[in-house]
PABAZA-890241 format. One line per 10 residues: number of its first residue (from 0); their letters; for each residue y, x, z negated of N, C-alpha, C. Coordinates in pm, whole numbers, plus 50000, padded with zeros to 5 digits. Example, Ala and Ser with C-alpha at 12.3 -4.5 7.8 and 13.67 -1.06 7.14 Angstrom:
2
0) as) 49431 51319 49220 49550 51230 49220 49670 51320 49220 | 49775 51285 49292 49894 51367 49286 50003 51290 49213
END
This chain:
58
0) mamkkgiwhq) 33602 80924 35021 33683 80817 35077 33597 80732 35171 | 33598 80603 35150 33515 80512 35230 33579 80490 35367 | 33493 80477 35467 33543 80452 35603 33583 80306 35617 | 33688 80284 35692 33731 80148 35720 33641 80090 35828 | 33587 79972 35803 33498 79909 35900 33579 79838 36007 | 33531 79846 36129 33599 79783 36240 33573 79634 36245 | 33651 79566 36326 33640 79421 36337 33506 79379 36394 | 33453 79457 36491 33324 79420 36551 33211 79433 36450 | 33218 79534 36366 33116 79550 36261 33119 79431 36166 | 33238 79388 36130 33251 79273 36040 33198 79146 36105
10) iltyfylrrr) 33227 79126 36233 33179 79006 36303 33026 79007 36313 | 32969 79121 36351 32824 79129 36363 32756 79109 36229 | 32815 79162 36123 32759 79142 35990 32769 78996 35950 | 32880 78931 35983 32900 78791 35947 32797 78700 36013 | 32763 78728 36137 32665 78647 36208 32523 78697 36190 | 32502 78786 36093 32370 78842 36061 32307 78915 36179 | 32389 78970 36268 32336 79052 36375 32321 79197 36328 | 32379 79226 36215 32363 79354 36148 32322 79328 36004 | 32261 79425 35945 32215 79411 35807 32334 79410 35711 | 32326 79321 35612 32432 79312 35511 32424 79430 35416
20) ekdaprstdl) 32535 79454 35348 32536 79558 35246 32455 79511 35126 | 32390 79605 35059 32304 79568 34947 32383 79520 34826 | 32505 79567 34811 32585 79526 34695 32673 79404 34723 | 32654 79339 34839 32732 79219 34872 32689 79104 34779 | 32784 79022 34736 32748 78912 34645 32660 78808 34714 | 32567 78753 34637 32478 78649 34689 32491 78525 34600 | 32531 78416 34660 32536 78289 34586 32515 78176 34686 | 32467 78064 34635 32439 77949 34721 32568 77895 34782 | 32674 77889 34702 32801 77838 34752 32854 77924 34867 | 32846 78054 34850 32893 78145 34954 32808 78133 35080
30) flmhgmnris) 32677 78120 35063 32586 78103 35176 32619 77976 35254 | 32641 77864 35184 32674 77738 35251 32810 77744 35320 | 32907 77809 35255 33039 77820 35315 33033 77900 35444 | 32960 78012 35442 32948 78093 35564 32872 78018 35672 | 32773 77938 35634 32700 77859 35732 32790 77757 35801 | 32873 77689 35724 32967 77593 35782 33069 77663 35872 | 33113 77781 35831 33208 77856 35913 33145 77898 36045 | 33018 77939 36042 32949 77977 36166 32941 77859 36262 | 32906 77742 36209 32895 77622 36292 33031 77591 36356 | 33138 77597 36278 33271 77564 36332 33316 77667 36436
40) ifvffiaiiv) 33281 77793 36418 33315 77895 36517 33241 77870 36647 | 33111 77837 36639 33034 77807 36760 33088 77685 36832 | 33124 77580 36760 33181 77460 36821 33314 77494 36888 | 33395 77578 36823 33522 77620 36881 33500 77693 37013 | 33406 77787 37017 33379 77860 37141 33326 77768 37251 | 33244 77671 37216 33194 77576 37315 33311 77494 37371 | 33403 77452 37284 33519 77374 37330 33608 77458 37422 | 33627 77584 37389 33707 77673 37475 33641 77688 37612 | 33510 77705 37614 33437 77717 37741 33451 77590 37824 | 33439 77475 37759 33454 77347 37830 33594 77335 37888
50) livrlirg) 33696 77371 37811 33834 77363 37860 33855 77457 37980 | 33801 77577 37973 33816 77671 38085 33746 77618 38209 | 33627 77562 38193 33554 77506 38307 33632 77390 38369 | 33690 77302 38287 33767 77190 38338 33894 77237 38410 | 33957 77344 38362 34077 77397 38428 34040 77460 38562 | 33927 77527 38568 33885 77591 38693 33847 77486 38798 | 33777 77383 38758 33734 77278 38852 33850 77191 38898 | 33957 77190 38822 34076 77118 38864 34068 76975 38831
END
């Protein structure tokens, strides 16, 4: 029975902070889609940080 992977493992694997599984599919379309998703997640986190800083400064 395979172990269920936790959310942190999935996030670290998604951002290439952990090694991918060898049997994971590899395609150019999938690579580009994940790249665009990474960019949008980073922009989202930057926007959240900016909003928090603006709320704190008043």
